[in-house]
VEXDREN-2710 file (C-alpha; in Angstrom, 1 decimal):
% VEXDREN-2710
k/r/px/py/pz
1/MET/0.0/0.0/0.0
2/LYS/2.9/2.4/0.8
3/ILE/4.4/1.9/-2.7
4/PHE/1.0/2.5/-4.2
5/ASN/0.7/5.8/-2.3
6/ILE/4.1/6.9/-3.4
7/ALA/3.3/6.0/-7.0
8/VAL/0.1/8.0/-6.9
9/ALA/1.9/11.0/-5.4
10/LEU/4.6/10.8/-8.1
11/ILE/2.0/10.7/-10.9
12/ILE/0.1/13.7/-9.4
13/SER/3.4/15.6/-9.0
14/PHE/4.5/14.8/-12.6
15/THR/1.0/15.7/-14.0
16/SER/1.1/19.1/-12.1
17/VAL/4.6/19.8/-13.5
18/VAL/3.6/19.0/-17.1
19/LYS/0.4/21.1/-16.7
20/ALA/2.4/24.0/-15.4
21/GLN/4.9/23.7/-18.2
22/THR/2.0/23.5/-20.8
23/VAL/0.3/26.6/-19.4
24/GLU/3.6/28.5/-19.1
25/SER/4.7/27.6/-22.7
26/ALA/1.3/28.6/-24.1
27/ILE/2.6/32.1/-24.6
28/VAL/5.3/30.9/-27.1
29/GLY/4.5/31.5/-30.7
30/LYS/3.2/34.1/-33.1
31/TRP/0.2/36.2/-32.2
32/GLU/-1.9/38.8/-34.0
33/SER/-4.1/41.4/-32.2
34/ASP/-7.8/40.9/-32.5
35/LYS/-7.8/44.4/-34.2
36/LYS/-5.3/42.9/-36.7
37/ASP/-3.1/46.0/-36.3
38/VAL/0.0/44.3/-34.8
39/ARG/1.8/40.9/-34.8
40/LEU/4.2/39.7/-32.1
41/GLU/6.3/36.5/-31.7
42/PHE/6.8/35.5/-28.0
43/PHE/9.7/33.3/-27.1
44/LYS/11.7/32.2/-24.0
45/SER/15.1/33.7/-23.6
46/ALA/17.1/32.4/-20.6
47/ASN/14.8/32.8/-17.6
48/GLU/12.3/35.3/-19.1
49/TYR/9.9/35.7/-22.0
50/GLN/10.2/38.3/-24.7
51/ALA/8.4/39.3/-27.9
52/LYS/9.6/40.8/-31.1
53/LEU/7.6/42.9/-33.4
54/LEU/6.8/41.1/-36.6
55/TRP/4.5/43.7/-38.2
56/GLY/2.2/46.6/-37.2
57/ASN/0.1/49.1/-39.1
58/LYS/1.9/52.0/-37.3
59/ILE/5.4/50.7/-37.8
60/VAL/5.4/50.2/-41.6
61/GLU/5.5/52.7/-44.5
62/SER/2.5/53.3/-46.7
63/ASP/3.4/50.2/-48.8
64/GLY/2.4/48.0/-45.7
65/LYS/5.7/46.2/-45.8
66/THR/8.7/48.5/-45.4
67/SER/9.7/49.0/-41.7
68/LYS/9.7/52.5/-40.4
69/ARG/12.8/53.7/-38.4
70/ASP/12.7/53.9/-34.6
71/GLU/12.8/57.7/-34.7
72/LYS/11.0/58.3/-31.4
73/ASN/13.4/56.1/-29.4
74/PRO/14.8/58.0/-26.3
75/ASP/18.2/56.5/-27.2
76/GLU/19.5/58.5/-30.1
77/LYS/21.8/55.6/-31.2
78/LEU/18.7/53.4/-31.9
79/ARG/16.7/55.9/-33.9
80/SER/18.1/54.7/-37.3
81/ARG/17.2/51.0/-36.7
82/ASN/14.2/49.3/-38.3
83/ILE/11.3/48.8/-36.0
84/ILE/10.3/45.4/-37.4
85/GLY/12.2/42.7/-35.6
86/ILE/13.0/44.6/-32.5
87/ILE/12.4/43.1/-29.1
88/SER/9.4/45.2/-27.8
89/VAL/8.4/43.0/-24.8
90/ASN/10.9/41.8/-22.3
91/GLY/11.3/40.8/-18.7
92/LEU/8.2/38.6/-18.4
93/LYS/8.4/35.9/-15.8
94/TRP/5.9/33.1/-15.1
95/ASN/4.5/33.3/-11.6
96/GLY/2.3/30.2/-11.8
97/GLU/-0.8/32.0/-13.1
98/GLU/0.4/34.7/-15.5
99/PHE/3.5/36.4/-16.8
100/THR/4.5/39.5/-14.9
101/GLY/7.3/42.0/-14.4
102/GLY/7.6/42.8/-18.0
103/LYS/8.2/46.0/-20.0
104/ILE/6.7/46.9/-23.4
105/TYR/8.2/49.4/-25.7
106/ASN/5.8/51.3/-28.0
107/PRO/7.9/52.5/-31.0
108/PRO/5.3/55.0/-32.4
109/THR/5.6/57.1/-29.3
110/GLY/9.0/56.0/-27.9
111/ASP/7.3/55.2/-24.5
112/THR/8.0/52.1/-22.4
113/TYR/5.4/50.7/-20.0
114/LYS/5.1/47.9/-17.5
115/CYS/3.2/44.9/-18.7
116/LYS/1.8/41.5/-17.9
117/VAL/0.5/38.8/-20.1
118/TRP/-1.9/35.9/-19.5
119/VAL/-3.5/33.3/-21.8
120/LYS/-7.2/32.4/-21.4
121/ASP/-9.5/30.4/-23.7
122/GLY/-6.8/30.4/-26.4
123/LYS/-6.4/34.2/-26.4
124/LEU/-3.3/36.1/-25.3
125/ASN/-4.0/39.2/-23.2
126/LEU/-1.3/41.8/-23.0
127/ARG/-1.9/44.6/-20.4
128/GLY/0.4/47.6/-20.6
129/TYR/0.3/50.1/-17.7
130/MET/2.0/52.9/-15.8
131/GLY/2.3/52.4/-12.1
132/PHE/-0.6/50.1/-11.3
133/SER/-2.1/47.5/-13.5
134/MET/-5.6/49.1/-13.0
135/LEU/-4.3/52.1/-14.8
136/GLY/-3.7/50.4/-18.1
137/GLN/-5.0/49.0/-21.3
138/THR/-5.3/45.4/-22.5
139/ALA/-4.9/44.2/-26.0
140/THR/-6.2/40.7/-27.0
141/PHE/-4.4/38.5/-29.4
142/HIS/-5.2/35.3/-31.3
143/PRO/-2.7/32.8/-32.7
144/TYR/-1.2/33.8/-36.0
145/ASN/-0.4/31.0/-38.4
146/GLN/1.0/32.6/-41.6
END
């Protein structure tokens, strides 16, 4: 009976670890905003999650493809770089329920905000805010498969 109890405990522990990894890794991949105005690719880098900008209607020229330059960046040295491909979200860490502690850079304004991310019902929710999370805005994304 003791061996059975140990086996059940191990199975439950393993299942919990697999479930946590599955939920944590749900952020990884390409996402498009429900407004279809921005695309991001989330990935894990060392012990944090980041996202790079793949496309956005405010970061491309009128042809819809050519990247604008990062002209509003507070760092003068970065103002000549293309916006497409930059890491715009960084510092996200999984806390067991959601990804917190991140920063999001908004190239059209040059502003950086705190952010958090969670996935619910197959949708990625990204909340950018200043100071407190209540004082922010949430954008909803769906998986992007192109």
